[in-house]
C-alpha positions as CSV (number, residue, x, y, z in Angstrom):
1,M,222.1,162.4,-37.1
2,S,218.6,162.8,-38.4
3,Y,215.7,164.1,-36.4
4,N,213.5,161.3,-35.0
5,N,210.0,162.7,-34.6
6,E,208.5,159.9,-32.5
7,S,211.4,159.9,-30.1
8,E,211.2,163.6,-29.6
9,I,207.4,163.4,-28.9
10,R,208.0,160.6,-26.3
11,K,210.6,162.8,-24.6
12,W,208.4,165.8,-24.6
13,K,205.4,163.9,-23.2
14,K,207.6,162.4,-20.4
15,M,209.0,165.8,-19.6
16,K,205.5,167.4,-19.5
17,E,204.1,164.6,-17.2
18,S,206.9,165.2,-14.7
19,E,206.4,169.0,-14.9
20,E,202.6,168.7,-14.5
21,K,203.0,166.5,-11.5
22,I,205.2,169.2,-9.8
23,L,202.8,171.9,-10.8
24,A,199.9,170.0,-9.3
25,E,201.8,169.4,-6.1
26,Y,202.3,173.2,-5.8
27,G,198.6,173.7,-6.2
28,M,198.2,174.9,-9.8
29,S,194.7,174.3,-11.1
30,Q,194.1,171.5,-13.6
31,E,192.7,174.1,-16.1
32,A,195.9,176.2,-15.9
33,I,198.0,173.0,-16.3
34,E,196.0,172.0,-19.4
35,E,196.3,175.5,-20.9
36,L,200.1,175.4,-20.3
37,R,200.3,172.0,-22.0
38,K,198.4,173.3,-25.1
39,Y,200.7,176.4,-25.2
40,D,203.9,174.2,-24.9
41,W,202.5,171.7,-27.4
42,N,202.1,174.4,-30.0
43,I,205.7,175.6,-29.4
44,F,206.9,172.0,-29.7
45,K,205.0,171.5,-32.9
46,S,206.5,174.6,-34.5
47,E,210.0,173.5,-33.6
48,R,209.3,170.0,-34.8
49,I,208.1,171.3,-38.2
50,Y,211.3,173.3,-38.5
51,K,213.6,170.4,-37.5
52,T,211.9,167.9,-39.8
53,R,212.4,170.3,-42.7
54,Q,216.1,170.6,-42.3
55,C,218.3,169.2,-45.1
56,V,215.3,168.2,-47.3
57,D,217.5,168.0,-50.4
58,S,220.8,167.0,-48.8
59,D,221.5,165.0,-52.0
60,L,221.4,168.3,-53.9
61,V,224.3,169.8,-52.0
62,E,226.1,166.5,-51.0
63,N,229.8,166.9,-51.1
64,A,229.4,170.5,-52.4
65,A,231.3,172.0,-49.5
66,T,232.8,170.5,-46.4
67,T,231.3,173.2,-44.2
68,M,229.1,176.2,-44.9
69,E,229.6,179.4,-42.9
70,L,226.4,181.0,-41.7
71,P,224.5,183.2,-42.3
72,I,223.8,182.5,-45.9
73,N,222.0,185.5,-47.3
74,S,222.4,185.1,-51.0
75,F,223.3,182.7,-53.8
76,E,226.7,184.3,-54.0
77,D,227.4,183.3,-50.4
78,I,226.7,179.7,-51.4
79,L,228.9,179.8,-54.5
80,A,231.8,181.4,-52.6
81,Q,231.8,178.4,-50.2
82,L,231.6,175.5,-52.8
83,D,234.6,173.1,-52.6
84,N,233.4,171.1,-55.7
85,K,235.0,172.9,-58.7
86,K,232.8,171.2,-61.3
87,L,229.7,172.1,-59.4
88,Y,231.0,175.7,-59.0
89,D,231.8,176.0,-62.7
90,S,228.4,174.7,-63.7
91,M,226.5,176.9,-61.2
92,K,228.3,180.2,-61.6
93,D,227.0,180.9,-65.1
94,I,223.3,180.1,-64.6
95,D,220.6,182.8,-64.6
96,Y,220.6,182.8,-60.9
97,H,217.8,185.2,-60.0
98,V,215.0,182.5,-59.9
99,I,217.3,179.5,-59.5
100,A,219.3,181.0,-56.7
101,N,216.1,181.7,-54.8
102,I,214.9,178.2,-55.4
103,I,218.1,176.7,-54.1
104,L,218.2,179.1,-51.1
105,L,214.6,178.4,-50.1
106,R,215.1,174.6,-50.6
107,T,218.2,174.8,-48.4
108,Y,216.0,176.5,-45.7
109,G,213.6,173.6,-46.0
110,Y,210.7,175.0,-48.0
111,Y,208.6,172.6,-50.1
112,N,208.2,173.1,-53.9
113,K,204.6,174.5,-53.5
114,E,205.8,177.1,-50.9
115,I,208.7,178.1,-53.2
116,A,206.4,178.5,-56.1
117,N,204.0,180.7,-54.1
118,Q,206.8,182.9,-52.8
119,L,208.5,183.4,-56.2
120,G,205.2,183.6,-58.2
121,I,206.1,180.7,-60.5
122,S,204.5,177.3,-61.0
123,V,205.3,174.2,-59.0
124,N,206.4,172.5,-62.3
125,T,208.9,175.3,-62.9
126,V,210.4,174.7,-59.5
127,K,210.6,171.0,-60.1
128,Y,212.2,171.6,-63.5
129,H,214.9,173.9,-62.1
130,L,215.7,171.5,-59.3
131,K,216.0,168.6,-61.8
132,R,218.4,170.7,-63.9
133,I,220.4,171.6,-60.8
134,R,220.6,167.9,-59.7
135,K,221.7,167.0,-63.2
136,K,224.5,169.6,-63.2
137,A,225.6,168.6,-59.8
138,K,226.3,165.0,-61.1
139,I,228.7,166.3,-63.7
């Protein structure tokens, strides 16, 4: 099931309204309630950003493995768990230093620009490698 941002915001607002009503009944000042709301909103936003970035390129790893055991700390961990033999054969021989890091960062939900910045390469290089990986995955 995918993450529904609007639904989660509505749930959060409803929960905060009931919480703030209880806090006001117990005599908490309106300034303290607003400060708490801002703090909680920032936490909610950071979680929301994380959840919306999960499985960004699910088509990249679709049907590659039935389940992946965590933690995944390296490209070898991903290769060891691949069920798709054709994908495994095409991926095992690649120069995986840069490409492995691209796949790993993409799996964690990073965007192309963020990956490029972390690896010190251009965004176009990241796009090129992802395109090649997708092409190999379709073998």
